C-alpha positions as CSV (number, residue, x, y, z in Angstrom):
1,X,47.6,0.2,-12.4
2,X,48.8,2.6,-9.7
3,X,51.3,0.1,-8.5
4,X,52.7,-0.2,-12.0
5,X,52.8,3.5,-12.4
6,X,54.6,3.8,-9.1
7,X,57.2,1.2,-10.0
8,X,57.8,2.9,-13.4
9,X,58.0,6.3,-11.8
10,X,60.6,5.1,-9.2
11,X,62.6,3.4,-11.9
12,X,63.1,6.7,-13.8
13,X,63.3,8.9,-10.7
14,X,60.2,11.0,-11.0
15,X,56.9,11.2,-9.1
16,X,53.7,9.5,-10.4
17,X,52.0,12.8,-11.3
18,X,55.1,13.8,-13.4
19,X,55.1,10.3,-15.1
20,X,51.4,10.6,-15.9
21,X,52.0,14.1,-17.4
22,X,55.0,12.9,-19.4
23,X,53.0,9.9,-20.9
24,X,50.1,12.2,-21.8
25,X,52.6,14.8,-23.2
26,X,54.2,12.2,-25.4
27,X,50.7,11.1,-26.5
28,X,50.2,14.5,-28.1
29,X,52.5,13.2,-30.9
30,X,50.2,10.4,-32.2
31,X,47.1,12.4,-31.3
32,X,48.4,15.3,-33.4
33,X,49.4,12.9,-36.2
34,X,45.9,11.3,-36.3
35,X,44.3,14.8,-36.7
36,X,45.5,14.7,-40.3
37,X,43.2,11.7,-41.0
38,X,40.0,12.9,-39.3
39,X,37.1,12.6,-41.9
40,X,34.1,14.9,-42.1
41,X,35.5,18.4,-42.8
42,X,36.5,21.3,-40.5
43,X,33.7,20.7,-37.9
44,X,34.9,17.1,-37.3
45,X,38.5,18.3,-37.0
46,X,37.5,21.0,-34.5
47,X,35.6,18.4,-32.4
48,X,38.6,16.0,-32.5
49,X,41.0,18.8,-31.5
50,X,38.8,19.8,-28.6
51,X,37.9,16.3,-27.4
52,X,41.5,15.0,-27.5
53,X,42.6,18.0,-25.5
54,X,40.0,17.4,-22.9
55,X,40.8,13.7,-22.6
56,X,44.6,14.3,-22.3
57,X,44.0,17.0,-19.7
58,X,41.8,14.7,-17.7
59,X,44.3,11.8,-17.9
60,X,47.2,14.0,-17.0
61,X,45.8,16.3,-14.3
62,X,42.4,14.9,-13.3
63,X,38.8,16.3,-13.6
64,X,39.6,19.6,-11.8
65,X,42.0,20.6,-14.5
66,X,39.3,20.9,-17.2
67,X,37.2,23.0,-14.8
68,X,40.2,25.3,-14.3
69,X,40.7,25.6,-18.1
70,X,37.0,26.2,-18.5
71,X,37.0,29.4,-16.4
72,X,39.2,31.6,-18.6
73,X,37.8,30.1,-21.8
74,X,34.2,31.0,-20.8
75,X,35.3,34.5,-19.5
76,X,37.0,35.2,-22.8
77,X,34.2,33.9,-25.0
78,X,31.5,35.7,-23.0
79,X,33.4,39.0,-23.2
80,X,33.6,38.6,-27.0
81,X,29.9,37.9,-27.3
82,X,28.7,40.5,-24.8
83,X,31.2,43.3,-25.0
84,X,33.2,43.3,-28.2
85,X,34.6,46.8,-27.9
86,X,36.2,46.0,-24.6
87,X,36.7,42.2,-24.9
88,X,40.4,42.4,-25.2
89,X,41.1,44.3,-22.0
90,X,38.4,42.4,-20.1
91,X,39.9,39.0,-21.1
92,X,43.4,40.2,-20.4
93,X,42.7,41.1,-16.8
94,X,40.2,38.4,-16.0
95,X,42.5,35.7,-17.5
96,X,45.6,36.9,-15.7
97,X,43.6,37.4,-12.5
98,X,42.4,33.8,-12.5
99,X,45.9,32.5,-13.4
100,X,47.4,34.5,-10.5
101,X,44.8,33.1,-8.2
102,X,45.7,29.5,-9.3
103,X,49.4,30.2,-8.9
104,X,48.8,31.5,-5.3
105,X,46.4,28.7,-4.4
106,X,48.5,25.8,-5.7
107,X,51.9,27.4,-5.1
108,X,52.9,25.8,-8.4
109,X,56.5,27.1,-8.4
110,X,57.3,25.1,-5.3
111,X,55.8,22.0,-6.9
112,X,57.8,22.5,-10.1
113,X,61.0,23.2,-8.1
114,X,60.6,19.9,-6.2
115,X,59.9,17.9,-9.3
116,X,56.1,17.9,-9.0
117,X,53.4,19.0,-11.6
118,X,50.0,20.5,-11.7
119,X,47.7,22.1,-14.3
120,X,48.9,25.6,-13.9
121,X,51.6,25.2,-16.5
122,X,49.0,24.3,-19.1
123,X,46.7,27.0,-17.8
124,X,49.5,29.5,-18.4
125,X,49.6,28.6,-22.1
126,X,45.8,28.5,-22.4
127,X,45.4,32.0,-20.9
128,X,47.7,33.5,-23.5
129,X,45.7,31.9,-26.3
130,X,42.4,33.1,-24.9
131,X,43.7,36.7,-24.5
132,X,45.1,36.9,-28.0
133,X,41.8,35.6,-29.5
134,X,39.8,38.2,-27.7
135,X,42.2,41.0,-28.6
136,X,42.2,40.0,-32.2
137,X,38.4,39.9,-32.3
138,X,38.5,43.4,-30.7
139,X,40.9,44.5,-33.5
140,X,38.4,43.4,-36.0
141,X,36.3,46.5,-35.2
142,X,39.2,48.9,-36.0
143,X,40.1,50.4,-39.3
144,X,42.9,48.7,-41.2
145,X,44.9,51.9,-41.6
146,X,45.1,52.2,-37.8
147,X,46.6,48.7,-37.4
148,X,50.1,47.4,-37.6
149,X,50.9,44.6,-40.1
150,X,50.7,41.8,-37.5
151,X,47.3,43.1,-36.3
152,X,46.0,43.1,-39.9
153,X,47.2,39.5,-40.3
154,X,45.7,38.2,-37.0
155,X,42.5,40.3,-36.7
156,X,39.2,38.4,-36.5
157,X,36.2,40.0,-38.2
158,X,33.8,37.2,-37.4
159,X,33.2,35.6,-34.0
160,X,34.6,32.1,-33.9
161,X,32.0,29.4,-33.2
162,X,32.1,27.7,-29.8
163,X,33.5,24.5,-31.3
164,X,36.2,26.4,-33.2
165,X,37.1,28.3,-30.0
166,X,37.4,25.2,-27.8
167,X,39.3,23.3,-30.5
168,X,41.7,26.2,-30.8
169,X,42.2,26.4,-27.0
170,X,42.8,22.7,-26.3
171,X,44.0,21.5,-29.7
172,X,45.4,18.0,-29.4
173,X,46.9,18.8,-26.0
174,X,49.0,21.7,-27.5
175,X,48.1,23.7,-24.3
176,X,50.4,21.4,-22.2
177,X,53.6,23.3,-23.2
178,X,52.7,25.4,-26.2
179,X,53.7,26.8,-28.5
180,X,51.2,29.6,-28.5
181,X,49.7,30.3,-31.9
182,X,46.9,32.5,-33.3
183,X,43.2,31.7,-33.8
184,X,43.5,32.9,-37.5
185,X,46.3,30.4,-38.2
186,X,44.3,27.6,-36.5
187,X,41.2,28.3,-38.6
188,X,43.2,28.6,-41.8
189,X,45.0,25.3,-41.0
190,X,41.8,23.5,-40.2
191,X,39.9,24.8,-43.2
192,X,42.9,24.4,-45.5
193,X,43.2,28.1,-46.4
194,X,46.2,30.4,-46.9
195,X,49.5,28.6,-46.9
196,X,47.7,25.3,-46.1
197,X,45.7,25.3,-49.4
198,X,46.1,22.1,-51.3
199,X,46.9,22.4,-55.0
200,X,49.2,21.0,-57.7
201,X,51.3,24.1,-57.6
202,X,51.5,24.2,-53.8
203,X,51.7,20.6,-52.6
204,X,51.3,19.8,-48.9
205,X,54.8,19.6,-47.3
206,X,56.0,16.4,-45.6
207,X,56.4,16.9,-41.9
208,X,58.2,13.7,-41.2
209,X,61.8,14.8,-41.6
210,X,61.4,17.9,-39.4
211,X,59.5,15.8,-36.8
212,X,62.3,13.2,-36.6
213,X,64.9,16.1,-36.2
214,X,62.9,17.5,-33.3
215,X,62.6,14.0,-31.6
216,X,66.3,13.4,-32.0
217,X,67.0,16.8,-30.5
218,X,64.5,16.0,-27.6
219,X,66.3,12.7,-26.9
220,X,69.7,14.4,-26.8
221,X,68.4,17.2,-24.5
222,X,66.9,14.8,-22.0
223,X,70.0,12.6,-22.0
224,X,72.3,15.6,-21.3
225,X,69.9,16.9,-18.6
226,X,69.8,13.5,-16.8
227,X,73.6,13.4,-16.9
228,X,74.1,16.9,-15.6
229,X,71.4,17.4,-13.0
230,X,72.9,15.1,-10.3
231,X,76.2,17.0,-10.6
232,X,74.7,20.5,-10.3
233,X,71.7,20.3,-8.0
234,X,69.9,23.5,-6.9
235,X,70.1,22.4,-3.3
236,X,73.9,23.1,-3.4
237,X,73.1,26.9,-3.2
238,X,72.0,26.5,0.4
239,X,74.7,24.0,1.5
240,X,77.7,25.2,3.6
241,X,80.2,23.8,1.0
242,X,79.0,26.3,-1.6
243,X,79.8,29.2,0.6
244,X,83.2,27.8,1.4
245,X,84.2,27.9,-2.3
246,X,86.0,30.9,-3.8
247,X,84.3,33.6,-5.9
248,X,85.2,32.1,-9.3
249,X,84.0,28.6,-8.4
250,X,80.7,30.0,-7.1
251,X,80.2,32.0,-10.3
252,X,81.1,28.9,-12.3
253,X,78.5,26.8,-10.4
254,X,75.8,29.4,-11.1
255,X,76.6,29.2,-14.8
256,X,76.5,25.4,-14.8
257,X,73.2,25.3,-12.7
258,X,71.6,27.6,-15.3
259,X,73.0,25.7,-18.2
260,X,71.8,22.4,-16.7
261,X,68.3,23.6,-16.0
262,X,67.8,24.9,-19.6
263,X,68.1,21.4,-21.1
264,X,64.9,20.4,-19.4
265,X,63.1,23.2,-21.2
266,X,64.8,22.3,-24.4
267,X,63.5,18.7,-24.1
268,X,59.9,19.8,-23.4
269,X,59.8,22.3,-26.2
270,X,61.4,19.9,-28.7
271,X,58.6,17.4,-28.0
272,X,55.9,20.1,-28.4
273,X,57.6,21.3,-31.6
274,X,57.5,17.7,-33.0
275,X,53.7,17.4,-32.2
276,X,52.8,20.7,-33.9
277,X,55.0,19.9,-36.9
278,X,53.5,16.4,-37.4
279,X,50.0,17.8,-37.3
280,X,50.8,20.3,-40.1
281,X,50.0,23.4,-38.0
282,X,53.7,24.2,-37.6
283,X,54.1,24.9,-41.3
284,X,54.9,28.5,-42.0
285,X,55.7,28.7,-45.7
286,X,58.5,27.9,-48.1
287,X,62.1,29.1,-48.3
288,X,63.3,31.1,-51.3
289,X,65.9,28.4,-52.0
290,X,65.9,26.3,-55.1
291,X,64.2,23.9,-54.7
292,X,62.1,25.5,-52.0
293,X,62.0,23.8,-48.6
294,X,59.2,23.9,-46.0
295,X,59.7,26.1,-43.0
296,X,58.3,25.1,-39.6
297,X,58.8,28.4,-37.6
298,X,55.3,28.4,-36.1
299,X,56.3,25.3,-34.1
300,X,59.7,26.5,-33.0
301,X,59.9,27.6,-29.4
302,X,63.7,27.6,-28.9
303,X,67.0,27.9,-30.8
304,X,69.4,26.1,-28.5
305,X,72.6,27.5,-30.1
306,X,71.0,30.9,-30.3
307,X,70.5,30.9,-26.6
308,X,73.8,29.4,-25.5
309,X,75.9,31.5,-28.0
310,X,73.8,34.7,-28.0
311,X,76.0,37.7,-29.0
312,X,73.7,40.2,-27.2
313,X,71.1,39.9,-24.5
314,X,68.6,41.5,-26.8
315,X,68.7,38.3,-28.9
316,X,67.6,36.1,-26.0
317,X,63.8,36.8,-26.3
318,X,64.1,36.0,-30.1
319,X,65.5,32.5,-29.4
320,X,64.1,31.5,-26.0
321,X,60.5,30.6,-25.5
322,X,60.0,32.1,-28.9
323,X,56.3,32.0,-29.3
324,X,55.6,33.4,-25.8
325,X,58.2,36.2,-26.4
326,X,56.4,36.9,-29.7
327,X,53.1,37.1,-27.8
328,X,54.5,39.5,-25.3
329,X,55.9,41.7,-28.1
330,X,52.6,41.8,-30.0
331,X,50.1,42.0,-27.1
332,X,52.1,44.0,-24.4
333,X,55.3,45.7,-25.7
334,X,54.0,47.1,-29.0
335,X,50.6,48.1,-27.6
336,X,52.3,50.2,-24.9
337,X,54.1,52.4,-27.5
338,X,52.3,55.7,-28.1
339,X,51.7,56.6,-31.7
340,X,54.6,58.6,-33.1
341,X,56.9,57.8,-30.2
342,X,59.8,55.3,-29.8
343,X,59.7,52.5,-27.2
344,X,61.9,53.0,-24.1
345,X,62.8,51.3,-20.9
346,X,59.2,51.6,-19.5
347,X,57.8,49.3,-22.3
348,X,60.6,46.8,-21.7
349,X,60.2,46.8,-17.9
350,X,56.4,46.5,-18.2
351,X,56.7,43.6,-20.6
352,X,59.1,41.8,-18.4
353,X,56.8,42.4,-15.4
354,X,53.9,40.9,-17.2
355,X,56.1,37.9,-18.1
356,X,57.1,37.5,-14.4
357,X,53.4,37.7,-13.2
358,X,52.5,35.1,-15.9
359,X,55.1,32.7,-14.4
360,X,53.8,33.2,-10.8
361,X,54.1,35.6,-7.9
362,X,57.4,34.3,-6.5
363,X,60.1,36.8,-5.7
364,X,62.6,34.9,-7.7
365,X,60.5,35.3,-10.9
366,X,60.0,39.0,-10.3
367,X,63.7,39.6,-9.6
368,X,64.7,37.5,-12.6
369,X,62.5,39.5,-15.1
370,X,63.6,42.9,-13.6
371,X,67.2,41.6,-14.0
372,X,66.3,40.6,-17.6
373,X,65.2,44.2,-18.4
374,X,68.4,45.6,-16.9
375,X,70.4,42.9,-18.8
376,X,68.9,43.8,-22.2
377,X,69.2,47.6,-21.6
378,X,72.9,47.2,-20.7
379,X,73.5,45.0,-23.7
380,X,72.0,47.6,-26.0
381,X,74.4,50.2,-24.6
382,X,77.4,47.9,-25.4
383,X,75.9,47.2,-28.8
384,X,75.6,50.9,-29.6
385,X,79.3,51.4,-28.6
386,X,80.2,48.4,-30.8
387,X,78.4,49.8,-33.8
388,X,80.0,53.2,-33.5
389,X,83.5,52.1,-34.4
390,X,84.5,52.8,-38.1
391,X,85.7,50.0,-40.4
392,X,89.3,50.8,-39.8
393,X,88.9,49.8,-36.1
394,X,87.7,46.2,-36.9
395,X,89.7,44.6,-34.1
396,X,88.3,47.0,-31.4
397,X,84.8,46.3,-32.8
398,X,85.4,42.5,-32.5
399,X,86.6,43.1,-28.9
400,X,83.3,44.7,-28.1
401,X,81.4,41.9,-29.8
402,X,83.2,39.5,-27.4
403,X,82.5,41.8,-24.5
404,X,78.8,41.8,-25.2
405,X,78.8,38.0,-25.5
406,X,80.6,37.6,-22.2
407,X,78.3,40.2,-20.5
408,X,75.3,38.2,-21.7
409,X,76.7,34.9,-20.6
410,X,77.5,36.2,-17.1
411,X,74.3,38.2,-16.4
412,X,71.9,35.6,-17.9
413,X,73.2,32.7,-15.8
414,X,73.5,34.9,-12.7
415,X,69.9,36.1,-13.1
416,X,68.6,32.6,-13.8
417,X,69.4,31.5,-10.3
418,X,66.4,33.6,-9.1
419,X,64.2,31.9,-11.6
420,X,65.3,28.5,-10.3
421,X,65.4,28.9,-6.5
422,X,62.3,31.2,-6.4
423,X,62.4,32.3,-2.8
424,X,63.6,35.8,-1.9
425,X,66.1,34.6,0.7
426,X,67.7,32.0,-1.5
427,X,67.9,34.4,-4.5
428,X,69.5,37.2,-2.5
429,X,72.0,34.8,-0.8
430,X,73.0,33.3,-4.2
431,X,73.4,36.8,-5.7
432,X,75.2,38.0,-2.7
433,X,77.6,35.0,-2.8
434,X,79.1,36.6,-6.0
435,X,78.8,40.2,-4.7
436,X,75.8,41.0,-6.9
437,X,78.1,41.2,-9.9
438,X,75.2,40.4,-12.3
439,X,73.2,43.4,-11.0
440,X,76.0,45.9,-10.6
441,X,77.5,45.4,-14.1
442,X,74.2,46.1,-16.0
443,X,73.4,49.1,-13.8
444,X,76.8,50.6,-14.3
445,X,76.7,49.9,-18.0
446,X,73.3,51.7,-18.4
447,X,74.6,54.7,-16.4
448,X,77.8,54.8,-18.6
449,X,75.5,54.8,-21.6
450,X,74.2,58.2,-20.6
451,X,77.7,59.6,-20.2
452,X,79.5,58.0,-23.1
453,X,77.2,58.6,-26.0
454,X,78.6,57.1,-29.3
455,X,78.0,58.6,-32.7
456,X,75.2,57.1,-34.6
457,X,76.2,54.1,-36.8
458,X,76.5,54.8,-40.5
459,X,74.2,51.9,-41.4
460,X,70.6,51.9,-40.2
461,X,70.5,48.1,-40.6
462,X,72.7,47.7,-37.6
463,X,70.1,49.5,-35.5
464,X,67.3,47.3,-36.9
465,X,69.1,44.2,-35.9
466,X,69.1,45.4,-32.3
């Protein structure tokens, strides 16, 4: 069996652990589909979700992976049982603490960079699910009038049973690559409540068309990635030939390296999207069109055109790793805003720092997410200038729209180099090769924003979009 796996891995150019992960990851599709036909009510479905997740984890990563997953799961559940008023904060720090320890011990970023794989990627998703469950159970103690709408929707008044909790955490292997979803939604889906209620007026939507679209998208993304990656390897950044090129060629290579790397993530998220859709959990309601069409937003983790053609950097978190960005907004960004006050750069920087630590303690990650905070803050300045022009200056306004688009394209792909190469030396050398242009421009733009303060836009809607 190992010889066959080795031959197959060599044939497609990956390591045996990566091949094993890919096979188990693809298996989440039929496993999720079969969930729909599990007899015996919610309890049986919870057991199937948990057992299938455990088996896929074992086949993919080995026995130790399930032990790693067990630690944050037990810490989170124990805190909900023993210390409900503080269970959210306890689970947040204990979960992140354990995740950071695993990142440091396994040096997972180096493994991923070299084409390897380990269980820390799945552990990252699992930790977010465990934390959100504990925080929502904590919110169940608070008065509704003190909660935001999303807190009211996701709060848990009753402690989930152990089988419900494990089923939610490991559901059909959804912890492999996400998307992250809420315990309340998982329970409603399993028990056929809320939007999943079966009736003649509200028939169950067919997931097959949306699943096929996601699979076609996944095939296209993987094909393009396999075509591009030999032409734009990351190793080029440390080769002498790269430093012999002129400024514009080096800058162009940084763009193409970032562009190439993104298609790998598009492929992974398209497969995970298809698995969540075919299970039915990805359903998020009906459109207002006539006739109404099912929406599958809960499964969506990326909007490819939204990323590649983003008009402002502030749009990136809304279209890239969507469910993790939503988690960061609900459980970090919004909870750092003091009542009666507006969010500022501190909330943005703190959220990006949490995101960096979640990925791992590599300098490249930390630099990338600090860069992201600067990028978004600078883009907001350009956006405010753009919105300040009156209707009779439409051409100038369009020029600023293009300027913001070009700014986002430049700074995003410049910053992404740190995310890809990870080490401090390689990151600084790569940034320095283009004279730190992607750092200087956002900083200068932010400072200019304090000097050149445009008049408030006449329409509040424009501000809300930002």
